[in-house]
C-alpha positions in Angstrom: -8.8 27.1 -3.8 -9.9 24.8 -0.2 -7.9 25.9 2.9 -7.9 24.2 6.0 -8.1 26.0 9.7 -7.0 23.5 12.8 -9.7 24.3 15.3 -9.7 21.4 18.0 -6.8 19.5 19.8 -7.0 17.1 22.2 -4.1 14.3 23.5 -4.6 10.6 24.3 -2.4 9.2 27.0 -3.2 5.1 26.9 -2.2 3.0 29.6 -1.2 -0.5 29.7 -3.4 -2.0 32.6 -2.5 -5.4 32.1 -2.3 -8.4 29.6 -5.7 -10.5 28.2 -4.7 -14.1 29.8 -6.6 -15.5 26.5 -5.1 -13.6 23.8 -1.7 -12.8 25.8 -2.4 -8.6 23.4 -2.2 -5.7 26.4 -5.2 -4.2 28.2 -5.4 0.0 27.2 -6.9 2.6 29.5 -7.5 5.8 27.5 -7.1 8.9 29.3 -8.1 12.1 27.3 -7.5 16.0 28.0 -9.5 18.6 26.0 -9.0 21.6 24.8 -5.2 21.9 24.4 -3.5 24.8 22.6 -3.5 24.2 19.0 0.1 25.2 18.6 1.8 23.4 21.2 4.8 21.5 19.9 5.3 17.6 19.7 8.3 18.4 22.6 6.0 20.3 24.4 3.1 17.7 24.4 5.3 14.5 24.9 6.7 16.3 28.1 3.4 17.0 29.8 2.4 13.7 28.8 5.1 11.5 30.5 4.9 14.0 33.4 0.8 12.7 33.6 2.5 9.5 33.3 4.8 9.7 35.7 1.1 9.9 38.1 -1.2 7.5 36.9 -0.8 3.9 38.5 -0.1 1.9 35.3 2.8 2.7 32.7 2.4 4.7 29.7 1.4 2.7 26.3 1.3 5.4 23.9 0.3 9.0 23.6 -1.7 9.8 20.5 -2.4 13.6 19.4 -6.1 14.4 18.1 -6.2 17.4 15.7 -9.4 18.3 14.4 -10.0 21.1 11.3 -12.5 23.1 9.9 -12.2 23.2 5.9 -13.5 26.3 4.2 -13.4 28.1 0.7 -10.7 30.1 0.8 -11.9 32.7 -1.7 
């Protein structure tokens, strides 16, 4: 049976830097933070992301957690 091992977590903050005049879609800018603790809870990541967003020029549009795992044979 295969087993999944969480190896890496990163946090990506998405900011709205404006609106495209032709399409009306938001212009997005991204900031990523690597080597986040893999056992960080959603509440802690949200608190960290909003604290960082308060220091930024553009408003926060979205918060993304990216987990990376290895899959190995569990035997």
